[in-house]
N, C-alpha and C positions, 0 to 999 in steps of 0.2 A: 433318421439317419442310420441308427443301428440296424434297423430291418433292411435298408437299402444295402448297407455294407455286407451284411449277412447273406443277402440274396446274391450279390455280386459273387461273393467266394463261393457259395453254393454252386453257382452256374458257370464256374471255371475262370474267373477274372484271375489275372496273373500279375497285374498291378493295379493299384488305386490312385485315382486323383481326387483330392478333397478340397476344392476350390471354394471354400466356405468357412464360417467358424464364428465362435463368440468367447465371451469371457468365462462362461460356466463349464465347469467340468461335470462328466456324467459318468458314473461307475458302471453303467449299463454300456454305453458307448466306448469306454475304455477297454471293458472286457471283451466287446466284439472286435476291437482293433488288435488287441493282443492275440485273439485267436488268429486273426488273418496273419499278423506277423509271424506267429508260431508255425504257420502252414507255408510260410516262405515267400509271402506275398508283400512286397515293398509297399509303402504308403506315403505319398507325399501331399502335404497340406499347407495351405496358404496361411501366412503369419498374421495378415490383417491389414487394413488401411486406417487406424486411427491416428496416427504415428505414437504410439507409446511402447515402452520396454516391458509391460507386464505381459505374461503368458496369455496366449489365446488357444482354444481347444478346437479342433482336435489336434492342431499343429503341435502343442507343447505335450500331447501323450508320448510316454516312454516309446522309443522306437520308430516313432513317425519322423519322415524328413520334413521339417519346417522350412519354408521357402519365403523369402522376402523379396522386394523388387529393389533394382537399382535404376539409377538415371545419372548419366554422366560418370560412371564409375563409382557413385556413392549410394548409400542408401536413399531412395527415393524419398522425397519430403513427406508423402503421405504414408510411408510403408511403417508397419511395425518392426521393431528391432527387439534384442535381448538374447540372454543366455540360451533360450529355447531355438533360436534359429540357427540352422546348420548351413542352408546354401543361399546364395544371391544371384537372382537372374534378371534381365531387363525386364522392367514392368511395363513396357507400351509396346503395342503391336498396332499396325493400319489394316483395317479389315476392308475390302471392297465388296460392296453388294449393289448391285443394279447400276453401276457405273460410279457410285458414290463411295467416297473413301470415308471412314470412321476410324477414329483414334480411340483405342481401348486401352485402358491402364489400370494397374492395381497388381496386388499380390496374387491374386487368381490367375491374371495372364503369366505372371513369373512361374507359378506352380504348374501350369499347363505345358509351358516350355520345358521345365525341368522334367516332368514326366515323359514328355516327347524324346527329350535327349536321352533319359535313362532306357527307354524302350527301344530306341534306334541303336544304341550301343549294345543292348543285350543282343540283338538279333543280327547286327553286323559283325561285332568282335566275339560273340559267344561267352563274354565273361559271366561270372555270376554276380548276384546283386549286391553283394558285398565289396567285390572288386569295382563295381560301377559307382556305387556311393562314395567309396574312398576317393576314386578318380574325379568324381563331380566336386567333392569337398575341396579337393586341391586346385581344380580349375576355376570353381565358382565360390570362392570363400566370401563370407560376409564381411564387407569392409568395416572399419571401425565406425561408430556413430560420433 
């Protein structure tokens, strides 16, 4: 994962979506993440689908925008929560493929949506990432568990 992030940064990425994670923290991964953040690249990461309140990584890394899933205005029953989580977006989406509808759900879906909202606002409004993150935290707060 660290090599993938580094390659993305080296090749001009301007935002990163990390719809993955686990319970282990890595100093190598944290170092690469901090380098990306220092370069002005925002990182959105999935909080996880275990429903526990313990930190998951890379979502819990400093500077990363951790995203959980909502369902009916509350944290989804499958979604992780906790003090490391900064945003909450709907966790379900219907995808059509070959005329068949598939329901996908999880904090990865929420994270992809959050990343898309951030990028869309960046290019439509011309705001800087700090303004966008502040507006998103206000508009998409984490509901109490």
